[in-house]
MIVOKOL-340297 format. One record per residue (C-alpha): residue number from 1; x, y, z. Coordinates in nm, 4 decimals. Layout:
 num       xx       yy       zz
 NUM        X        Y        Z
...
END
This chain:
 num       xx       yy       zz
   1   3.7528   0.1061  -0.5855
   2   3.7366  -0.2334  -0.7225
   3   3.4669  -0.3836  -0.9153
   4   3.2184  -0.5619  -0.7182
   5   3.1284  -0.8215  -0.9548
   6   3.3952  -0.8512  -1.2254
   7   3.7556  -0.9809  -1.2374
   8   4.0501  -0.7264  -1.1942
   9   4.2347  -0.6486  -1.4849
  10   3.9438  -0.7591  -1.7375
  11   3.9740  -0.4516  -1.9355
  12   4.3647  -0.4146  -1.8952
  13   4.5351  -0.2415  -2.2223
  14   4.1824  -0.0832  -2.3267
  15   4.1296   0.2625  -2.4185
  16   3.7702   0.4023  -2.3729
  17   3.5835   0.7573  -2.4544
  18   3.2749   0.8444  -2.2339
  19   3.0923   1.1551  -2.3305
  20   2.8944   1.3093  -2.0399
  21   3.1374   1.1553  -1.8100
  22   3.1288   1.4541  -1.5662
  23   2.8105   1.3084  -1.3475
  24   2.5299   1.0278  -1.3382
  25   2.5533   0.7300  -1.5529
  26   2.8638   0.8614  -1.7499
  27   3.0692   0.8963  -1.4507
  28   2.9549   0.5669  -1.3109
  29   3.0446   0.3914  -1.6379
  30   3.3736   0.5750  -1.6585
  31   3.4831   0.4628  -1.3099
  32   3.3858   0.1015  -1.3457
  33   3.5866   0.0815  -1.6580
  34   3.8761   0.2384  -1.5073
  35   3.8684  -0.0026  -1.2198
  36   3.8697  -0.3103  -1.4635
  37   4.2043  -0.1503  -1.5907
  38   4.0859   0.0600  -1.8819
  39   4.2036   0.4221  -1.9589
  40   3.9172   0.6212  -1.9865
  41   3.8999   0.9770  -2.1416
  42   3.5959   1.1457  -2.0250
  43   3.4484   1.4398  -2.2185
  44   3.1643   1.6951  -2.1751
  45   3.1271   2.1002  -2.1941
  46   3.2123   2.1768  -1.8409
  47   3.5361   2.1247  -1.6991
  48   3.5046   2.0683  -1.3327
  49   3.2606   1.7816  -1.3007
  50   3.4860   1.5665  -1.5520
  51   3.8068   1.6808  -1.3301
  52   3.5750   1.5438  -1.0295
  53   3.5328   1.2227  -1.2148
  54   3.9241   1.1943  -1.2811
  55   4.0016   1.2467  -0.9174
  56   3.7948   0.9710  -0.8062
  57   3.9558   0.7151  -1.0303
  58   4.2745   0.5469  -0.8859
  59   4.5928   0.5306  -1.0685
  60   4.5030   0.8223  -1.3070
  61   4.3190   0.5973  -1.5167
  62   4.0645   0.8815  -1.5900
  63   4.1528   1.1895  -1.8240
  64   3.9330   1.4976  -1.8555
  65   3.8664   1.6859  -2.1667
  66   3.6051   1.9313  -2.2553
  67   3.4479   1.8810  -2.5788
  68   3.1039   1.9988  -2.7078
  69   2.9973   1.6887  -2.9197
  70   2.7846   1.9020  -3.1297
  71   3.1293   2.0735  -3.2704
  72   3.3298   1.8938  -3.5279
  73   3.6334   2.0520  -3.4561
  74   3.6192   1.9864  -3.1104
  75   3.5292   1.6027  -3.1511
  76   3.8094   1.5965  -3.4126
  77   4.0676   1.7395  -3.1339
  78   3.9236   1.5137  -2.8669
  79   3.9828   1.1920  -3.0868
  80   4.3122   1.3047  -3.2090
  81   4.4232   1.3929  -2.8778
  82   4.3207   1.0382  -2.7329
  83   4.4948   0.8638  -3.0096
  84   4.8312   1.0726  -2.9559
  85   4.8280   0.9998  -2.6019
  86   4.7123   0.6168  -2.6242
  87   4.7625   0.5019  -2.9583
  88   4.4171   0.3431  -3.0021
  89   4.0789   0.3478  -2.8904
  90   3.8710   0.0247  -2.8205
  91   3.5458   0.1697  -2.6973
  92   3.3271   0.4655  -2.7288
  93   3.0182   0.5144  -2.4920
  94   2.7979   0.7768  -2.6218
  95   2.6283   0.8773  -2.2870
  96   2.6125   1.2577  -2.3533
  97   2.2835   1.3940  -2.4307
  98   2.0097   1.6128  -2.3142
  99   1.6489   1.6719  -2.2474
 100   1.3991   1.8570  -2.0558
 101   1.0611   1.7837  -1.9205
 102   0.7702   2.0050  -2.0965
 103   0.4572   1.9517  -2.2774
 104   0.4844   1.8612  -2.6488
 105   0.3193   2.2052  -2.7538
 106   0.5527   2.4280  -2.5509
 107   0.8632   2.2895  -2.7483
 108   0.9816   2.5616  -2.9555
 109   1.1898   2.5188  -3.2804
 110   1.4793   2.5908  -3.1129
 111   1.4493   2.3535  -2.8133
 112   1.3515   2.0592  -3.0334
 113   1.6561   2.1812  -3.2536
 114   1.8784   2.1537  -2.9534
 115   1.7864   1.8218  -2.8287
 116   1.7991   1.6591  -3.1571
 117   2.1832   1.7984  -3.2309
 118   2.2836   1.6837  -2.8952
 119   2.1379   1.3263  -2.9067
 120   2.1496   1.2333  -3.3034
 121   2.4018   1.4382  -3.4368
 122   2.6179   1.4312  -3.1410
 123   2.6442   1.0681  -3.1319
 124   2.6872   1.0453  -3.4753
 125   2.9553   1.2757  -3.4856
 126   3.1564   1.0897  -3.2201
 127   3.0790   0.7241  -3.3382
 128   3.1927   0.8620  -3.7112
 129   3.5068   1.0102  -3.5992
 130   3.6098   0.7150  -3.3502
 131   3.5465   0.4752  -3.6261
 132   3.6928   0.6374  -3.9135
 133   4.0041   0.7285  -3.7223
 134   4.1025   0.4986  -3.4611
 135   3.8806   0.1621  -3.5767
 136   3.8747   0.1104  -3.9358
 137   4.2326   0.1258  -4.0392
 138   4.3840   0.3324  -4.2781
 139   4.5032   0.2499  -4.6514
 140   4.6747  -0.0922  -4.6437
 141   4.5965  -0.1549  -4.2812
 142   4.3641  -0.4189  -4.1287
 143   4.0815  -0.2885  -3.9409
 144   4.1414  -0.2751  -3.5662
 145   3.7511  -0.2992  -3.4570
 146   3.6072  -0.1764  -3.1643
 147   3.2956  -0.1235  -2.9623
 148   3.0444   0.1707  -2.9419
 149   2.7633   0.1783  -2.6922
 150   2.4875   0.4311  -2.7508
 151   2.2661   0.5282  -2.4483
 152   1.8956   0.5923  -2.5239
 153   1.5904   0.5967  -2.3243
 154   1.3273   0.3285  -2.2092
 155   1.0064   0.3284  -2.2169
 156   0.9712   0.2861  -2.6108
 157   0.6157   0.3088  -2.6405
 158   0.6431   0.6962  -2.5788
 159   0.7526   0.9052  -2.2973
 160   0.5240   1.1937  -2.2183
 161   0.6671   1.5456  -2.1635
 162   0.9878   1.4402  -2.3742
 163   0.8417   1.4309  -2.7280
 164   1.1875   1.5873  -2.8472
 165   1.3954   1.3300  -2.6550
 166   1.1668   1.0246  -2.7549
 167   1.2175   1.1386  -3.1243
 168   1.5845   1.1716  -3.0946
 169   1.6674   0.8149  -2.9014
 170   1.4478   0.6398  -3.1530
 171   1.6779   0.7924  -3.4364
 172   1.9863   0.6772  -3.2079
 173   1.8600   0.3211  -3.1927
 174   1.7862   0.2911  -3.5825
 175   2.1417   0.4512  -3.6561
 176   2.2847   0.1652  -3.4100
 177   2.1455  -0.0793  -3.6059
 178   2.2376   0.0183  -3.9421
 179   2.5901   0.0860  -3.8518
 180   2.5963  -0.2561  -3.7065
 181   2.5331  -0.3909  -4.0521
 182   2.7383  -0.1424  -4.2451
 183   3.0658  -0.1617  -4.0208
 184   3.0675  -0.5241  -3.9239
 185   3.3190  -0.5546  -4.1938
 186   3.5594  -0.3676  -3.9860
 187   3.5171  -0.5256  -3.6901
 188   3.3008  -0.2758  -3.5303
 189   2.9966  -0.3541  -3.2779
 190   2.7385  -0.1394  -3.1827
 191   2.4952  -0.1601  -2.9361
 192   2.2288   0.0388  -2.7732
 193   2.1291   0.0656  -2.4062
 194   1.7891   0.1789  -2.3332
 195   1.8153   0.3118  -1.9912
 196   1.4904   0.3502  -1.7738
 197   1.4713   0.5657  -1.4589
 198   1.7911   0.5710  -1.2672
 199   1.8516   0.7513  -0.9195
 200   2.0991   0.9781  -1.0731
 201   2.1538   1.3777  -0.9031
 202   1.9679   1.5237  -1.2326
 203   1.6649   1.3109  -1.1669
 204   1.6639   1.3333  -0.7734
 205   1.7674   1.7251  -0.7964
 206   1.6295   1.8975  -1.0921
 207   1.2708   1.7342  -1.1631
 208   0.9730   1.8216  -1.0271
 209   0.9129   1.6771  -0.6599
 210   0.6243   1.5183  -0.7729
 211   0.7926   1.3289  -1.0502
 212   1.0912   1.2245  -0.8104
 213   0.8523   1.1091  -0.5497
 214   0.6161   0.9223  -0.8157
 215   0.8628   0.7544  -1.0663
 216   0.9277   0.4456  -0.8799
 217   0.5734   0.3609  -0.8737
 218   0.5859   0.3670  -1.2617
 219   0.8317   0.0764  -1.2380
 220   0.7094  -0.2914  -1.1954
 221   1.0007  -0.3765  -1.0120
 222   0.9119  -0.0792  -0.7796
 223   1.2507   0.1122  -0.7409
 224   1.4739   0.3311  -0.9555
 225   1.7746   0.1909  -1.0954
 226   2.1524   0.2566  -0.9514
 227   2.3843   0.3936  -1.1473
 228   2.6290   0.0986  -1.0809
 229   2.3895  -0.1048  -1.2508
 230   2.4134   0.0621  -1.5400
 231   2.8013   0.0710  -1.5362
 232   2.7994  -0.3007  -1.4775
 233   2.6190  -0.3568  -1.8353
 234   2.8484  -0.1514  -2.0023
 235   3.1729  -0.3078  -1.8744
 236   3.0212  -0.6395  -1.9560
 237   2.9668  -0.5297  -2.3301
 238   3.3337  -0.3662  -2.3245
 239   3.4669  -0.7137  -2.2063
 240   3.4639  -1.0619  -2.3946
 241   3.1186  -1.1349  -2.2752
 242   2.9800  -0.8526  -2.5290
 243   3.1853  -0.9696  -2.8329
 244   2.9060  -1.1207  -3.0002
 245   2.6490  -0.8296  -2.9176
 246   2.6174  -0.5806  -3.2067
 247   2.2883  -0.4193  -3.3495
 248   2.1011  -0.4928  -3.0517
 249   1.8995  -0.2507  -2.7990
 250   1.9512  -0.3770  -2.4740
 251   1.6766  -0.2196  -2.2208
 252   1.7602  -0.1641  -1.8713
 253   1.4439  -0.0295  -1.6871
 254   1.2982  -0.2897  -1.4253
 255   1.0415  -0.3709  -1.6800
 256   0.9261  -0.0500  -1.7299
 257   0.9066  -0.0831  -2.0946
 258   0.6564  -0.3325  -2.0972
 259   0.4154  -0.2023  -1.8113
 260   0.3284   0.1616  -1.6755
 261   0.3315   0.0764  -1.2982
 262   0.3629  -0.1591  -1.0500
 263   0.1564  -0.5479  -1.0669
 264  -0.1137  -0.5616  -0.9708
 265  -0.2580  -0.1993  -1.0212
 266  -0.4039  -0.0135  -0.7005
 267  -0.7342  -0.1688  -0.6702
 268  -0.7261  -0.4851  -0.8992
 269  -0.5677  -0.7293  -0.6188
 270  -0.7350  -0.9142  -0.2976
 271  -0.6540  -0.8008   0.0605
 272  -0.3545  -1.0627   0.0382
 273  -0.2072  -0.8667  -0.2966
 274  -0.2831  -1.1301  -0.5247
 275  -0.4134  -1.0016  -0.8548
 276  -0.7970  -1.0663  -0.9098
 277  -0.8970  -1.3459  -1.1180
 278  -1.1879  -1.4223  -1.3618
 279  -1.4433  -1.6295  -1.1955
 280  -1.4817  -1.9376  -1.3633
 281  -1.7263  -2.2357  -1.3541
 282  -1.5740  -2.5597  -1.2219
 283  -1.5564  -2.8414  -1.4613
 284  -1.7802  -3.1141  -1.4320
END
């Protein structure tokens, strides 16, 4: 399916890897990149969802590869295999990660460690491997450069019920900033996209009913984001419009990062819906 907002062939000739591409935001990003002409390798731990993503893309532009991003050998094999097939890698989207909703006091050491490994170590392994093998250039070679997009979370002022993920995503954002400085000399640009609440299958089917029914009410725009809106931002960063972005954290969340809930809050508006104001004496 053609992109709704970008010109055809915008990313023709590019090669991208999208982790966690078997569902949700990762799948949407992979399909948008492919629709714009990129060759996309989606990876994840389960083969069937990845194959379903590949089948949705036209022209065989999306390929699937099983890879646990926490395992160095599997990451090496993924990157080497992509280079063998396509010769270069221009874009890495570190979308894979994971968390589970639970009070902080109930998070075990194992659970905390698992989330940290997926989100921080996995992002590091993928970024380091792609950068050193595909973007920096070998001895006597000019750096090829490229782009890395790391997916994190909004809100940034704390996400109750996800202490482990809040810690992990903050680490990824600072890693993004540091690497954007260190790897700039190779022409590598890194950007983080802090995604808010999106209407993914995971949110709508796996979270408690009360969360699903109430989460849009915590967003000032009053709705959840669509997967396509996320994919458009990734595609923009992949294209020429994103060439001067590096070291930035782009928050895509309908203003959720700035306020908890719709404005004005319930009970603080008049009958017409206008926020209440201070009663002031008229000027004389």
